C-alpha positions in Angstrom: -0.4 14.1 -1.9 -3.1 11.1 -1.9 -2.6 8.2 -4.2 -5.2 5.6 -5.0 -4.1 1.9 -5.2 -5.9 -1.3 -5.3 -4.8 -4.6 -3.5 -5.0 -8.1 -4.7 -6.5 -9.3 -1.5 -8.4 -8.3 1.7 -5.1 -7.7 3.5 -1.4 -7.1 2.8 1.3 -9.9 3.2 4.8 -10.3 1.7 4.1 -11.0 -2.0 0.9 -9.0 -2.1 0.6 -6.8 -5.2 -0.5 -3.0 -5.4 -1.6 -1.3 -8.4 -1.7 2.5 -8.8 -5.3 3.7 -10.0 -4.2 7.1 -10.8 -2.5 8.1 -14.2 1.1 7.3 -14.0 3.1 10.6 -14.9 5.9 12.7 -13.7 4.7 12.8 -10.0 6.5 10.3 -7.7 5.7 8.9 -4.4 7.3 10.8 -1.5 7.6 10.6 2.3 4.3 11.9 3.9 2.2 10.8 0.9 -1.0 9.1 1.8 -2.1 5.8 0.1 -5.8 5.0 -0.2 -5.8 1.4 -0.7 -8.9 -0.3 -2.0 -8.9 -4.0 -0.9 -10.4 -6.8 -2.9 -13.4 -6.7 -0.8 -14.1 -3.1 -1.4 -12.9 -1.7 1.9 -10.8 1.4 1.7 -8.0 2.2 4.0 -5.6 5.1 4.1 -2.0 4.6 5.0 1.0 6.8 5.1 4.5 6.6 3.3 7.1 7.1 5.9 10.2 6.9 3.8 10.6 6.6 -0.1 13.8 5.5 -1.8 14.5 4.6 -5.5 14.1 0.8 -4.8 11.8 0.7 -1.8 9.2 2.7 0.4 7.9 2.1 3.8 4.2 2.1 4.1 2.4 2.4 7.5 -1.3 1.1 7.4 -3.7 1.4 10.4 -5.9 -1.1 12.0 -9.0 -1.9 9.9 -11.8 -4.5 9.4 -12.3 -6.5 6.3 -15.8 -6.6 4.8 -16.6 -9.9 6.8 -15.3 -8.3 9.9 -11.9 -9.7 10.4 -9.7 -7.2 12.4 -6.3 -6.5 10.7 -3.8 -5.0 12.9 -1.9 -1.8 12.2 1.4 -2.8 10.4 4.3 -1.2 8.7 5.4 -2.6 5.3 8.4 -2.3 3.0 7.2 -2.1 -0.7 9.3 -2.3 -3.8 8.6 -1.6 -7.4 7.0 -4.6 -9.3 8.4 -4.3 -12.8 5.8 -2.1 -14.3 5.0 1.6 -13.9 2.3 1.9 -11.2 2.8 -1.5 -9.6 4.3 -2.4 -6.3 4.8 -5.5 -4.2 4.9 -6.0 -0.5 8.4 -7.2 0.4 8.5 -7.5 4.1 6.6 -6.8 7.3 8.6 -4.2 9.4 6.4 -3.7 12.5 3.2 -4.6 14.1 
């Protein structure tokens, strides 16, 4: 399944916020789902969930360039719920 999220910056980092742009319903994130992340500069990048548990998920993001041309390396992140339905926060960088 493809989920649409927005990020509060041009890149991800520990503490960054993600907000689901799809209607929050009964569907839940699952391993193998894709996340299309729209960064604050309008760049769209599709990552993949490698693992999903009740309190955390693992998101693998490919290499991409910001609108200004800054290269962001491929990275794998640990996500956690951020208190409200449809919101998540980047907790930790796992792999570069």
